[in-house]
Backbone as ProteinMPNN parsed JSONL, in Angstrom:
{"seq_chain_A": "MTDVAAGTAGTPTFCPTLHYRDAKAAIKQLTEAFGFAQSALYESEDGAVLHAELSFGNGVVMLGSKGVGGTYEEALGGGGPVGVYVTVADPDAHHRRAEQAGVEIALPLTDQDYGSREYTARDLEGNLWTFGTYTPAVPKA", "coords_chain_A": {"N_chain_A": [[-67.754, 69.79, 89.068], [-69.735, 70.115, 86.102], [-73.081, 71.0, 84.782], [-73.366, 71.51, 81.935], [-72.88, 70.604, 78.456], [-70.135, 69.199, 76.989], [-68.404, 71.104, 74.439], [-69.964, 73.271, 73.838], [-69.101, 75.622, 74.05], [-69.929, 79.063, 72.961], [-72.33, 78.627, 72.286], [-75.733, 78.848, 72.645], [-76.806, 77.788, 75.951], [-79.379, 77.319, 76.758], [-82.692, 77.639, 75.515], [-85.572, 79.579, 74.878], [-88.455, 78.212, 74.448], [-91.492, 78.574, 72.48], [-94.951, 78.142, 71.441], [-97.297, 79.016, 68.886], [-100.443, 80.257, 67.658], [-100.579, 81.262, 65.478], [-97.78, 80.632, 63.798], [-96.365, 81.387, 61.76], [-96.694, 84.229, 61.504], [-95.782, 84.821, 63.963], [-93.169, 84.584, 63.357], [-92.74, 86.465, 61.0], [-92.963, 88.784, 62.521], [-91.199, 88.937, 64.78], [-89.022, 88.703, 63.378], [-89.18, 90.82, 61.532], [-89.936, 93.272, 63.036], [-88.236, 93.009, 65.598], [-85.743, 91.969, 64.682], [-84.884, 89.696, 64.78], [-83.099, 86.853, 63.277], [-83.905, 84.429, 60.869], [-83.174, 81.168, 61.375], [-83.808, 78.186, 61.157], [-86.44, 76.572, 59.682], [-89.019, 74.333, 59.669], [-91.725, 73.142, 58.119], [-94.964, 71.281, 57.924], [-96.766, 69.031, 55.738], [-99.085, 70.715, 55.159], [-98.374, 73.185, 55.845], [-97.938, 74.129, 58.444], [-96.542, 75.314, 61.163], [-93.563, 72.91, 62.116], [-91.194, 73.166, 63.727], [-89.086, 76.129, 64.233], [-86.27, 78.017, 64.174], [-85.127, 80.984, 65.777], [-82.665, 83.729, 65.87], [-80.796, 85.859, 68.064], [-78.052, 87.801, 68.649], [-76.282, 85.916, 70.772], [-77.929, 84.451, 71.331], [-81.0, 82.127, 70.967], [-84.249, 81.469, 70.119], [-87.157, 79.014, 69.77], [-89.474, 77.861, 68.303], [-93.115, 77.053, 67.223], [-95.992, 75.862, 65.492], [-99.097, 75.952, 67.223], [-100.988, 73.153, 68.069], [-100.378, 71.173, 66.307], [-99.986, 68.554, 67.638], [-98.193, 66.041, 69.579], [-96.039, 65.156, 71.86], [-94.685, 66.845, 73.366], [-96.109, 69.334, 72.822], [-98.345, 68.619, 74.132], [-97.656, 68.494, 77.029], [-97.115, 70.958, 77.483], [-99.685, 71.991, 77.627], [-102.091, 74.578, 78.217], [-100.08, 76.276, 78.582], [-98.487, 79.652, 78.789], [-99.458, 83.137, 78.169], [-95.726, 84.108, 78.002], [-92.566, 85.633, 79.278], [-89.68, 87.018, 77.931], [-86.564, 87.816, 78.466], [-84.208, 90.021, 76.359], [-80.857, 90.975, 75.467], [-79.696, 94.288, 74.277], [-77.862, 96.51, 72.581], [-78.743, 99.278, 71.46], [-81.054, 100.054, 72.96], [-82.581, 102.297, 72.468], [-82.709, 102.762, 69.495], [-84.235, 100.22, 68.655], [-86.321, 100.391, 70.06], [-87.477, 102.107, 68.474], [-87.591, 100.852, 65.958], [-89.707, 98.741, 66.572], [-91.48, 100.24, 67.31], [-92.058, 101.547, 64.917], [-93.037, 99.164, 63.389], [-95.274, 98.953, 64.32], [-95.636, 97.277, 66.613], [-97.152, 96.648, 69.522], [-96.552, 98.532, 72.419], [-95.922, 97.578, 75.859], [-94.723, 98.199, 77.88], [-93.099, 101.295, 78.703], [-90.086, 102.694, 77.218], [-87.642, 103.045, 79.551], [-85.489, 104.04, 81.996], [-83.829, 102.003, 84.572], [-83.93, 101.582, 87.832], [-81.826, 99.903, 88.408], [-79.916, 100.068, 86.699], [-80.615, 99.235, 83.704], [-81.445, 100.479, 80.532], [-84.447, 99.833, 79.225], [-87.431, 98.587, 77.296], [-90.778, 97.039, 77.054], [-92.138, 94.852, 74.856], [-95.409, 93.706, 73.507], [-96.018, 90.527, 72.207], [-97.742, 89.446, 68.945], [-99.133, 87.538, 70.164], [-99.701, 87.871, 72.945], [-97.222, 87.411, 74.306], [-94.428, 88.452, 76.269], [-91.664, 90.637, 75.5], [-89.097, 91.995, 76.61], [-86.625, 94.174, 75.641], [-83.461, 95.578, 76.619], [-80.349, 96.694, 78.158], [-79.628, 95.593, 80.146], [-77.442, 92.849, 81.357], [-77.199, 89.615, 82.383], [-75.586, 88.211, 85.069], [-73.2, 85.177, 84.828], [-72.403, 82.816, 86.571], [-69.035, 81.758, 86.685], [-68.318, 78.321, 86.14]], "CA_chain_A": [[-68.233, 69.064, 87.884], [-70.96, 70.997, 85.9], [-74.256, 70.111, 83.672], [-73.156, 71.778, 80.501], [-72.476, 69.612, 77.626], [-68.903, 69.438, 76.442], [-68.223, 71.473, 73.43], [-70.807, 74.191, 73.782], [-68.736, 77.103, 73.852], [-70.015, 80.138, 71.862], [-73.582, 78.353, 71.807], [-76.744, 79.189, 73.991], [-77.187, 76.457, 76.612], [-81.187, 77.203, 77.03], [-83.494, 78.356, 74.403], [-86.881, 79.591, 74.942], [-89.623, 77.646, 73.604], [-92.917, 79.155, 72.435], [-95.857, 77.821, 70.706], [-98.12, 80.069, 68.592], [-101.518, 79.826, 67.037], [-100.09, 81.724, 64.025], [-96.248, 80.92, 64.128], [-95.872, 82.362, 60.691], [-96.93, 85.797, 61.748], [-94.698, 85.427, 64.783], [-91.793, 84.755, 62.813], [-92.364, 87.864, 60.811], [-92.948, 89.97, 63.605], [-89.569, 88.87, 65.363], [-87.593, 88.828, 62.354], [-89.301, 92.347, 61.076], [-90.053, 94.209, 63.786], [-87.58, 92.889, 66.726], [-84.634, 92.285, 64.034], [-84.12, 88.404, 64.706], [-82.769, 86.163, 62.222], [-84.218, 82.789, 60.941], [-81.93, 80.166, 60.769], [-84.365, 77.104, 60.817], [-87.486, 76.299, 59.549], [-89.346, 73.022, 59.193], [-93.359, 72.859, 58.132], [-95.725, 70.166, 57.523], [-97.369, 69.284, 54.351], [-100.411, 71.584, 55.295], [-97.789, 74.631, 56.053], [-97.89, 74.204, 60.085], [-94.667, 75.452, 61.42], [-93.227, 72.166, 63.272], [-90.076, 73.811, 64.12], [-88.082, 77.021, 63.829], [-85.208, 78.627, 65.324], [-84.593, 82.322, 65.443], [-81.626, 84.08, 66.516], [-80.668, 87.509, 67.994], [-76.991, 87.687, 69.03], [-75.954, 84.288, 70.704], [-79.226, 83.648, 71.787], [-81.822, 81.589, 70.285], [-85.49, 81.087, 70.565], [-87.347, 77.807, 69.421], [-90.903, 77.894, 68.202], [-93.964, 76.019, 66.029], [-97.746, 76.239, 65.786], [-100.064, 75.291, 68.173], [-102.169, 72.244, 67.043], [-99.707, 70.033, 65.649], [-99.78, 67.672, 68.74], [-97.038, 65.598, 69.778], [-95.987, 65.007, 73.539], [-94.062, 68.513, 74.0], [-97.275, 70.043, 73.328], [-99.398, 68.074, 75.349], [-96.972, 68.523, 78.077], [-97.367, 72.504, 77.371], [-101.163, 72.147, 77.839], [-102.505, 75.801, 77.849], [-99.118, 77.441, 79.072], [-98.354, 81.093, 77.996], [-98.102, 83.593, 77.649], [-94.409, 83.89, 78.609], [-91.78, 86.501, 79.211], [-88.342, 86.644, 77.484], [-85.425, 89.11, 78.208], [-83.182, 90.01, 75.324], [-79.99, 92.269, 75.758], [-79.662, 94.727, 73.061], [-76.784, 97.542, 72.602], [-78.835, 100.226, 71.557], [-82.687, 99.84, 73.108], [-83.719, 103.679, 71.876], [-83.045, 102.595, 68.396], [-84.299, 99.02, 68.646], [-87.744, 100.665, 70.397], [-88.042, 102.85, 67.435], [-87.827, 99.581, 65.004], [-90.875, 98.232, 67.121], [-92.579, 101.2, 66.96], [-92.323, 101.963, 62.975], [-93.759, 98.1, 62.795], [-96.553, 98.792, 64.481], [-95.914, 96.623, 67.75], [-97.46, 97.157, 71.023], [-95.339, 98.362, 73.627], [-96.696, 96.903, 76.913], [-94.151, 98.939, 79.263], [-92.533, 102.523, 77.588], [-88.433, 102.629, 77.15], [-87.158, 103.539, 80.787], [-84.167, 103.704, 82.534], [-84.632, 101.28, 85.281], [-82.775, 102.001, 89.054], [-80.819, 98.699, 88.279], [-79.089, 100.602, 85.747], [-80.33, 99.111, 82.135], [-82.476, 100.849, 79.836], [-85.267, 98.617, 78.356], [-89.127, 98.477, 77.122], [-91.323, 95.891, 77.228], [-93.458, 94.861, 74.169], [-95.99, 92.128, 73.782], [-96.116, 89.858, 70.548], [-98.947, 89.037, 68.56], [-100.224, 86.386, 71.041], [-99.53, 88.08, 74.405], [-95.996, 86.994, 75.132], [-94.059, 89.926, 76.45], [-90.404, 90.766, 74.952], [-88.382, 93.067, 77.312], [-85.49, 94.671, 75.061], [-82.393, 96.521, 77.314], [-79.101, 96.763, 78.478], [-79.194, 94.584, 81.348], [-76.8, 91.583, 81.267], [-77.28, 88.836, 83.769], [-73.726, 87.509, 85.226], [-72.957, 83.968, 84.387], [-71.135, 82.383, 87.382], [-67.684, 80.708, 86.515], [-68.33, 76.64, 86.777]], "C_chain_A": [[-69.486, 69.969, 87.386], [-71.821, 70.141, 84.779], [-74.009, 70.698, 82.47], [-72.422, 71.047, 79.736], [-71.108, 70.228, 77.199], [-69.083, 70.13, 74.951], [-69.585, 72.787, 73.114], [-70.375, 75.631, 73.886], [-69.107, 77.896, 72.66], [-71.644, 79.72, 71.475], [-74.547, 78.572, 73.037], [-76.738, 77.27, 74.306], [-78.757, 76.307, 77.158], [-81.56, 78.135, 76.091], [-84.645, 78.517, 74.933], [-87.509, 78.874, 74.16], [-90.924, 77.987, 73.718], [-93.726, 78.423, 71.14], [-96.884, 78.772, 70.164], [-99.429, 79.538, 67.658], [-101.213, 80.115, 65.532], [-98.61, 81.799, 63.94], [-95.622, 81.367, 63.04], [-95.673, 83.658, 60.463], [-96.089, 85.953, 62.822], [-93.339, 85.136, 64.444], [-91.671, 85.834, 62.179], [-92.353, 88.777, 61.409], [-91.672, 90.005, 64.342], [-88.568, 88.771, 64.431], [-87.761, 90.827, 62.08], [-89.141, 93.338, 61.907], [-88.662, 94.434, 65.074], [-86.057, 92.573, 66.145], [-83.826, 90.684, 64.425], [-83.836, 88.046, 63.574], [-83.162, 84.742, 62.057], [-83.231, 82.102, 60.539], [-82.674, 78.727, 60.855], [-85.759, 77.249, 60.595], [-88.358, 75.167, 59.086], [-91.12, 73.157, 59.434], [-93.961, 71.42, 57.573], [-96.21, 70.259, 56.343], [-98.522, 70.452, 54.272], [-99.57, 72.848, 55.557], [-97.695, 75.059, 57.659], [-96.6, 74.294, 60.245], [-94.439, 74.338, 62.397], [-92.041, 72.483, 63.997], [-89.387, 74.781, 63.688], [-87.446, 77.523, 64.803], [-84.517, 79.939, 64.482], [-83.419, 82.917, 66.383], [-81.263, 85.399, 66.746], [-79.15, 87.41, 68.868], [-76.557, 86.31, 69.231], [-76.842, 83.681, 71.277], [-80.365, 83.228, 70.495], [-83.293, 81.366, 70.785], [-86.221, 80.228, 69.502], [-89.059, 78.188, 69.465], [-91.76, 77.209, 67.206], [-94.982, 76.46, 66.265], [-98.092, 75.647, 66.733], [-101.219, 74.325, 67.437], [-101.76, 71.203, 66.32], [-99.614, 68.402, 66.572], [-98.68, 67.244, 68.768], [-97.218, 65.859, 71.647], [-95.586, 66.417, 74.203], [-95.483, 69.428, 73.871], [-98.219, 70.027, 74.229], [-99.067, 68.322, 76.852], [-97.047, 70.332, 78.293], [-98.748, 72.83, 77.927], [-101.361, 73.721, 77.487], [-101.636, 76.787, 78.283], [-98.964, 78.586, 78.336], [-99.333, 82.078, 78.932], [-96.859, 83.411, 78.374], [-93.606, 85.153, 78.479], [-90.381, 86.288, 78.943], [-87.698, 88.381, 77.337], [-84.441, 88.873, 76.85], [-82.272, 91.14, 75.305], [-80.028, 92.576, 74.526], [-78.883, 95.794, 73.216], [-77.41, 98.801, 72.549], [-80.541, 100.201, 71.72], [-83.503, 101.131, 72.33], [-83.764, 103.175, 70.329], [-83.959, 101.018, 68.14], [-85.962, 99.238, 69.148], [-88.349, 101.364, 69.083], [-88.435, 101.641, 66.286], [-89.12, 99.26, 65.402], [-91.792, 99.171, 67.043], [-93.299, 101.541, 65.902], [-93.067, 100.547, 62.824], [-94.909, 97.872, 63.341], [-97.093, 98.033, 65.922], [-96.447, 97.454, 68.953], [-96.927, 97.159, 72.205], [-96.298, 98.538, 74.858], [-95.949, 97.956, 77.99], [-93.306, 99.858, 78.702], [-90.786, 102.504, 78.24], [-88.334, 103.379, 78.652], [-85.799, 103.063, 81.218], [-84.299, 103.31, 84.16], [-83.394, 101.72, 86.597], [-81.731, 100.913, 89.173], [-79.624, 98.976, 86.991], [-79.421, 100.187, 84.012], [-81.522, 100.196, 81.971], [-83.143, 99.833, 78.825], [-86.864, 99.32, 78.178], [-89.354, 97.048, 77.001], [-92.452, 95.762, 76.104], [-93.967, 93.323, 74.12], [-96.329, 91.871, 71.814], [-97.507, 89.977, 70.032], [-99.941, 87.969, 69.665], [-100.042, 86.697, 72.527], [-98.407, 88.128, 75.169], [-95.088, 88.235, 75.254], [-92.285, 89.625, 76.42], [-89.777, 91.955, 75.392], [-86.914, 93.037, 76.552], [-84.602, 95.669, 76.033], [-81.273, 96.002, 77.358], [-78.517, 95.975, 79.521], [-78.598, 93.13, 80.934], [-76.504, 90.832, 82.388], [-75.83, 88.276, 83.837], [-74.192, 86.032, 85.244], [-71.983, 83.305, 85.355], [-70.187, 81.349, 86.774], [-67.976, 79.371, 87.096], [-66.997, 76.541, 87.598]], "O_chain_A": [[-70.194, 70.511, 88.235], [-71.52, 69.127, 84.149], [-74.757, 70.145, 81.664], [-71.302, 70.735, 80.141], [-70.916, 71.437, 77.068], [-69.98, 69.639, 74.265], [-69.952, 72.985, 71.955], [-71.118, 76.61, 73.822], [-68.744, 77.579, 71.527], [-72.218, 80.307, 70.558], [-74.182, 78.484, 74.209], [-76.703, 76.229, 73.65], [-79.197, 75.371, 77.826], [-80.978, 79.19, 75.84], [-84.985, 77.55, 75.615], [-87.106, 78.861, 72.996], [-91.557, 77.818, 74.76], [-93.191, 78.196, 70.054], [-97.433, 79.433, 71.045], [-99.356, 78.488, 67.02], [-101.521, 79.385, 64.589], [-98.096, 82.916, 63.997], [-94.454, 81.749, 63.123], [-94.913, 84.215, 59.672], [-95.531, 87.047, 62.911], [-92.417, 85.428, 65.206], [-90.665, 86.488, 62.454], [-91.752, 89.766, 60.99], [-91.102, 91.083, 64.51], [-87.368, 88.759, 64.706], [-86.96, 91.737, 62.294], [-88.342, 94.246, 61.682], [-88.194, 95.519, 65.421], [-85.12, 92.825, 66.902], [-82.612, 90.483, 64.392], [-84.216, 88.768, 62.652], [-82.857, 83.901, 62.901], [-82.516, 82.319, 59.561], [-81.854, 77.877, 60.507], [-86.349, 78.061, 61.307], [-88.391, 75.091, 57.857], [-91.691, 73.245, 60.521], [-93.329, 70.641, 56.86], [-96.203, 71.34, 55.756], [-98.727, 71.013, 53.195], [-100.31, 73.826, 55.446], [-97.408, 76.204, 58.011], [-95.704, 73.639, 59.712], [-94.948, 74.499, 63.506], [-91.96, 71.907, 65.081], [-88.875, 74.531, 62.597], [-87.782, 77.561, 65.987], [-83.88, 80.078, 63.438], [-83.312, 82.554, 67.554], [-81.343, 86.187, 65.804], [-79.281, 86.801, 69.93], [-76.418, 85.532, 68.287], [-76.729, 82.541, 71.725], [-80.524, 83.815, 69.424], [-83.423, 81.063, 71.971], [-86.023, 80.56, 68.333], [-89.691, 78.661, 70.409], [-91.147, 76.73, 66.252], [-95.155, 77.349, 67.098], [-97.395, 74.734, 67.175], [-102.038, 74.622, 66.566], [-102.514, 70.405, 65.762], [-99.212, 67.347, 66.081], [-97.864, 67.842, 68.067], [-98.048, 66.425, 72.359], [-96.028, 66.934, 75.23], [-95.847, 70.147, 74.802], [-98.771, 70.906, 74.892], [-99.916, 68.359, 77.743], [-97.014, 70.784, 79.438], [-98.934, 73.834, 78.616], [-100.792, 74.13, 76.476], [-102.011, 77.951, 78.43], [-99.325, 78.538, 77.16], [-99.803, 81.846, 80.045], [-96.84, 82.626, 79.321], [-93.934, 85.85, 77.519], [-89.792, 85.445, 79.621], [-87.972, 89.412, 76.722], [-84.04, 87.785, 76.437], [-82.754, 92.261, 75.144], [-80.27, 91.761, 73.636], [-79.184, 96.308, 74.293], [-76.978, 99.638, 73.342], [-81.255, 100.314, 70.723], [-84.605, 101.084, 71.785], [-84.895, 103.163, 69.843], [-84.326, 100.967, 66.966], [-86.814, 98.445, 68.748], [-89.512, 101.198, 68.716], [-89.573, 101.603, 65.818], [-89.922, 99.496, 64.498], [-92.938, 98.886, 66.694], [-94.501, 101.766, 65.758], [-93.934, 100.669, 61.958], [-95.598, 96.887, 63.076], [-98.243, 98.025, 66.363], [-96.203, 98.627, 69.235], [-96.785, 96.193, 72.955], [-97.209, 99.363, 74.93], [-96.627, 98.476, 78.877], [-92.492, 99.265, 77.994], [-90.429, 102.342, 79.407], [-89.058, 104.363, 78.804], [-85.187, 102.041, 80.906], [-84.781, 104.118, 84.953], [-82.245, 102.086, 86.353], [-80.823, 101.026, 89.997], [-78.755, 98.222, 86.552], [-78.709, 100.656, 83.124], [-82.275, 100.647, 82.834], [-82.601, 99.21, 77.912], [-87.315, 100.297, 78.777], [-88.539, 96.132, 76.888], [-93.52, 96.361, 76.232], [-93.431, 92.262, 74.439], [-96.637, 92.529, 70.82], [-98.363, 90.58, 70.679], [-101.159, 87.823, 69.767], [-100.231, 85.783, 73.329], [-98.324, 88.622, 76.294], [-95.041, 89.012, 74.3], [-91.705, 88.741, 77.051], [-89.846, 92.953, 74.674], [-86.123, 92.115, 76.748], [-85.189, 96.735, 76.224], [-81.014, 94.967, 76.745], [-77.332, 95.735, 79.753], [-79.261, 92.358, 80.241], [-75.726, 91.206, 83.266], [-75.107, 87.973, 82.888], [-75.322, 85.69, 85.594], [-70.803, 83.218, 85.019], [-70.564, 80.232, 86.42], [-67.926, 79.186, 88.312], [-66.702, 75.493, 88.172]]}, "name": "protein", "num_of_chains": 1, "seq": "MTDVAAGTAGTPTFCPTLHYRDAKAAIKQLTEAFGFAQSALYESEDGAVLHAELSFGNGVVMLGSKGVGGTYEEALGGGGPVGVYVTVADPDAHHRRAEQAGVEIALPLTDQDYGSREYTARDLEGNLWTFGTYTPAVPKA"}
């Protein structure tokens, strides 16, 4: 028996969720500097991001604005920052793109002992995004 919902083949089975003080700036940085694609955006009447979805490969990150209230935001409390790992085919090119966009590089592009080539960047609100060649193994159910 598996806990994965039926019919999810080809879709992510989990997605990081982040709340930002300036969700619109976060969306801009994630799309322009890191190459994510915006697939959904829902805003309140005052322009706060209620929910956004950004994709990269077969992964998705969901995000929204801090301060809009609700039970989920209450449960998060003052949580964060967080770290997210994203597998990329060409970390050197990805690193150049991030540098050209003025992103803060927290850990330089490095060949790791475990075989990955990767770097870590800090987004505008302090979350760490590591981009590299490491691909975690997913056991067969």
